[in-house]
N, C-alpha and C positions, 0 to 999 in steps of 0.2 A: 610656300615651303610645306612639305609634308613631314609630320613627326611620327616615327614609328615607336610604339611602346611594346616592349616584350614582357609578357606576363609569365612569371615562373610559378609553377604549380608544385605544391608539396606532394610528392608521389608516395610519401610514407603515410601509413594510417595514423590517425590522431592517437595520442597516448591515452590509455585508459588506466583508471585506478583499479588494480587487481590484487588478489591475495589467494593463497591456497588454504583450503580448509577441509575439515571432515564433516560431511553432512550428517544431520541427526535424522534417523529413520522415523517414519510416522508413528510407529508403536511407542517409541520413547517421547516424541514430541507432544503426543496427546497426553501422556502422563505428566509431562512438565507443565503444560498449560493448565491441567486440572490442579496440580499442586500449587501452581502460582496463583490461581484464582482463589484458593483457600487461604494462602499465607500472605499475600500482598495487599489485602483489602485496606489496611490502614496507612499505606504508603503512596506518595504522589510520585509515580515513576512512569517511564515510558517502557512498556513491555515490548520486547522484541517479537515481531510477528512470528507465528509458529513456523512459517516457511523460511524464515531467516535464521533459524537456530542452527549453530555450527560450532565446531571447535577449530579455532585458528591454528594453522601450522606455520605459515609465513605471513607476517603483517602486510598490510597494503603497501604497494609501491606503484609508480607510474611506469607504464610499459606500452610500446608501440608494436612489438613483435610477439603478439599473442600466440601465433602458430608455433613459433619456436619454443616458447615456454611450454605449451601443451606437448610438443613432441618430447621435450626433456622429461616431463612428468610421465608421459606414456612409457618411455623407455625404463624409467625407474620403477614404476608401479608394478611392472611384470615380475620384478625380482624381489618384491617386498611382500611378506606374507601378511594376510589379514589377522587381526587380533581384537582384543576387547579393551575398552576403557571403562574403569569403574569410578564413578562420582560418589564422593563420600560426605560432602557437606556443602551447605549453602551459607554464604557469608557476604558482607560488604567488601568491596574490592576497588581498586587493586591494592590499596594499602589502608591501614587504619587511620593514618594522618590525612589522607586525601581520598576518601570514598567517593566514588561517582557511578558505581554500578553494583548490581547484585549478581553474583555468579556462583555456579556450582563448580567446586574444585574437585579435581580427579587425583587419584593416586598416580604418581609418575612411574611408569613401567619401562623396562629395558626395551620393549617393542616400540613404545611411543618415542623414546629418545632416538632409537635407531631410525625410525621413519623421519622424524624431524631433521636429524643430521644428514641422512641420505638426500632428502629433498633440498636442503640448504646447500649441500655440496654441489648437487646436480645443477642448481640455478645459479651458482657462483656467489652465494651469500656466506658470510662467516658463520660457521656452525656452533661457535662457542657462546652465542647469545642464549641466556638462560631465561626461562619463563615457566610459569605454572600452568599445566594443562587445565583449561577451564571452559565453561560454557556460560556465556553471558545471557542472563535471563531478563535483565531490565537495566535501564540507564536512568540517571537523575543528575540534576545540576548539584555540584558540590555545595553551593550555598543553600540548597533546599534541605540538606541532611540535618541541619540544626533543628528543623521543625518535625523530624521524624519522631514517632512515639517511642522508638527504642533506638539506641545508639550502637548496640552491639548485637551481632546476629551470628549464631553458629547452629545451624539446623542439620542434624544428621540425616542423611539420605543414603539410599543404595540404589543407584541407577546404573545399568549396564548399557553401553553403547558399542554394538558390533561395528568394527572399523573394516568395512569390505571395499571402500573406495575413498578416493580423494577427489576434491573438486577445485576447478579454477573458477573463481567468482570475480565478477565486476562489482565494484562498490561505488554507487553514485550518492554523493552527500546532498541532502535536502534539509529543509527547514525543520521537519519533524524527525530527522535522523537518517541514517544511511539506508539505502535500498540495495539489497544484494540480488545479483542475478547470476545463476549458474551458467558459465560459458561452455565448460567441458567437464566431463567426469571420467576418471581412470579407475578401472577395477584393479584391486590388489590381488596378488596370488592367493588362490585357495585351491584345494583339491578339486573342486567342482568345475572351476573354469579353465583349467589347463590339463 
């Protein structure tokens, strides 16, 4: 007797953990690393590598249709004007009760809110999710916080980030933290590129 076994192959691409963010240009990332090296000496933290610095617009989700997401971002990017984000302070976050990172917080602008809402709408996510525009500089375990030499931090800064593009990133979780890879980049509307 002959037994036939039919193997079904999944024709869809494996799901990736992706997110949408604003990349930090080298001119600013160099300043951030220099500032961090002067100010984080007494903390036991995992600094984000310079190439991973970004401002998250849409938090990570699992997706298998990467090309579709990119096409939606590309269509929307052409209609959104470039702008600037101004970071004003560095503090522990995301909350005083449960700190687990050091972040630079930005002033929320109408341009930032517009970009966030347009991207959420285009991708089919609810746009009423509120969050603070921020740039994660370092992470730590919540339990390690009790051993820090200071328990409150509010350092005034003035960092400007030109927002000329948005990126689709892949996030791979590892033992020493997430590794981010730029999959695609979308230029925003400026007088020079249209």
